[in-house]
C-alpha positions, 0 to 999 in steps of 0.5 A: 017091272019090265025085264032088263035082261038082253037075253030076251031080246037076243033070243033066236038071233045068234051072233056069227063071227066074221059076219055083219048081222043086222036087222031093222025093228020098230022101236017103242016110239014107233020109228024104225031102228037099225040093230047090229048083233055083237058078240056080247049084245047089240048096237041099236041105231037111229036111221037118220040124224046121229045114230045114238039119237043125241043132239049135241048143242042142239045140232044134228051132230058134233060135226054140224055143230062145229061147221056152224061154229066155223060159219059164225067165225067166218061171218064175224072175222071175214075169214076162217083163219084163226078157228081151231079144234082142240084135241078134246074136240077132235077126239069127240069127233072121232068117237062120233064118227065111229057111230056113223061107221057102224051105221053105214056098215049096217046100211050096206048090208041092208042095201040102203045105199042112199044111207051109205052114201050119206054117212060116208060123205059125212065122215069124209067131211070130218076128216076134211074138218080135222085136217084143216082146223085141228090145233095139233098135228096128230089130230090133223092126220090120225084119221087120214089112214081111213080115207081110202076106205071111206072113198071105197065105201062111198064109191060102192054106194054110188055105183050100186045106186046107179046100177039100180037105175040101169045107168051102167055108164054112170056106174063106170064113171063113179068107180073110175073116179073113186079109183082115181081119188085113191091114186091121187091120195097115194101120189100126194103121200109119195106112196103110189107104189102101194096102189095095187096092194090096197084092198080098197083098190082090189074091191073097186077094180073087181067092181069095175070089171063087173060093170064092164061085163054088164055094159051094153056093147058099143056099136062102133066098137063091135063093128071095129072088132068085126072089121079087124077079124075080117081083115085078119082072115082076108075076108076083104068083101066083108071088111068093105061092108063093115067099113060102110056100116061104120061110116054110116054110123059115124054120119048118123052121130054127126047129123043127130046133133044138127037135127036136135038143134033145128028142133030147138030153133 
């Protein structure tokens, strides 16, 4: 009989406090699994679908099951009005979301940013679903405290994916949008004075600064800076040359769309 003692599995893989320790292994079924080391053992998760591998009600997840129920309700009644989630159903959704939370943390450590983007977006849908359809007020809002964190993790995943492609401007747009979403949440809750105190804001702001340092210099901005310096130092001939360069650059930008349009005609 095979041993059920976890010490054999955990041998050589020590637990480290205050650190997320994860790895990928190949399961007995031949598919890849994610393992997360805990103080008393480990969590093992599937890399897709529901982390525990279950298919509740024949669906990928409870979230997918309830989304299907909403579609059926709307088709039958012509509206989503009247659909409700019971307290027990909301509790089950929260418990399921915890599985995805553990997985997207592991995915982030493993730099599987596609997985992080997918699983954070999925948990945001749970918040939206409960806020809209939960029968009890507490169930509508109990998860909202985690929305800034989910937005932050979702944004970080999108930013890292853009940076992998060398799309620095896209990365900057993503992080700016994430910060704007968090600010909008706080404004709606009349707590916008807390914006600068949020850890999520600090993390995204640091990421934005990192991206800004890596962004290729804008030619026009560079010339503008050189012009201001030349004027301040009273190097007027140099300033005139810089103005001519700026004007030529503007003209190229104006004429470029015209040339592209002629090629399409």
